[in-house]
C-alpha positions as CSV (number, residue, x, y, z in Angstrom):
1,X,0.0,0.0,0.0
2,X,1.4,3.4,-0.9
3,X,1.6,6.2,1.6
4,X,-1.2,8.8,1.6
5,X,0.2,12.3,0.9
6,X,-0.1,14.5,4.0
7,X,0.0,18.3,3.7
8,X,3.2,19.6,5.2
9,X,1.4,22.2,7.2
10,X,-0.1,20.5,10.3
11,X,-3.0,23.0,10.2
12,X,-3.9,22.0,6.6
13,X,-3.5,18.3,7.5
14,X,-5.8,18.6,10.5
15,X,-8.3,20.6,8.6
16,X,-8.4,17.9,6.0
17,X,-9.0,15.2,8.6
18,X,-11.9,17.3,10.1
19,X,-13.4,17.8,6.6
20,X,-13.2,14.1,5.9
21,X,-14.9,13.2,9.2
22,X,-17.8,15.6,8.4
23,X,-18.2,14.1,5.0
24,X,-18.1,10.6,6.4
25,X,-20.7,11.5,8.9
26,X,-23.0,12.9,6.3
27,X,-22.5,9.9,4.1
28,X,-23.3,7.5,7.0
29,X,-26.4,9.5,7.9
30,X,-27.7,9.3,4.3
31,X,-26.8,5.6,3.9
32,X,-28.5,4.6,7.2
33,X,-31.6,6.5,6.3
34,X,-31.7,4.9,2.9
35,X,-31.3,1.4,4.4
36,X,-34.0,2.0,7.0
37,X,-36.4,3.4,4.3
38,X,-36.0,0.2,2.2
39,X,-36.7,-2.0,5.2
40,X,-33.4,-2.9,6.8
41,X,-33.4,-3.5,10.5
42,X,-30.9,-2.2,13.1
43,X,-28.9,-5.4,13.2
44,X,-28.3,-5.4,9.5
45,X,-27.3,-1.8,9.5
46,X,-25.1,-2.3,12.5
47,X,-23.3,-5.3,10.9
48,X,-22.7,-3.3,7.7
49,X,-21.1,-0.5,9.7
50,X,-19.2,-2.8,11.9
51,X,-20.8,-1.5,15.1
52,X,-23.3,-2.8,17.6
53,X,-27.1,-2.4,17.1
54,X,-27.3,-0.3,20.2
55,X,-24.6,2.1,18.9
56,X,-26.3,2.6,15.5
57,X,-29.6,3.1,17.2
58,X,-28.3,5.6,19.6
59,X,-26.6,7.6,16.9
60,X,-29.4,7.6,14.3
61,X,-32.9,6.8,15.7
62,X,-33.9,10.2,16.9
63,X,-32.9,11.9,13.6
64,X,-34.7,9.2,11.6
65,X,-37.9,9.5,13.7
66,X,-37.8,13.3,13.1
67,X,-37.4,12.7,9.4
68,X,-40.5,10.5,9.4
69,X,-38.7,7.2,8.7
70,X,-40.7,4.2,9.9
71,X,-38.3,2.2,12.1
72,X,-38.5,-1.6,12.4
73,X,-38.6,-3.0,15.9
74,X,-37.3,-6.4,15.1
75,X,-36.0,-8.3,12.1
76,X,-37.8,-11.5,11.4
């Protein structure tokens, strides 16, 4: 694997990290919402993200409810 080019100015490098984190968070929000809208349950979303069901629920449930997404209680 080749090295990732890092800006020589630490301020630039850290700003890039912060921007990537914001982008990753927005992408995760959109992907979780899409998955829930097409019927995925919390366990499946959690597995896809590599986290626990509880973690994904805690992070996304309130926002999804506010957006009018119908949440599944159990997969079956």
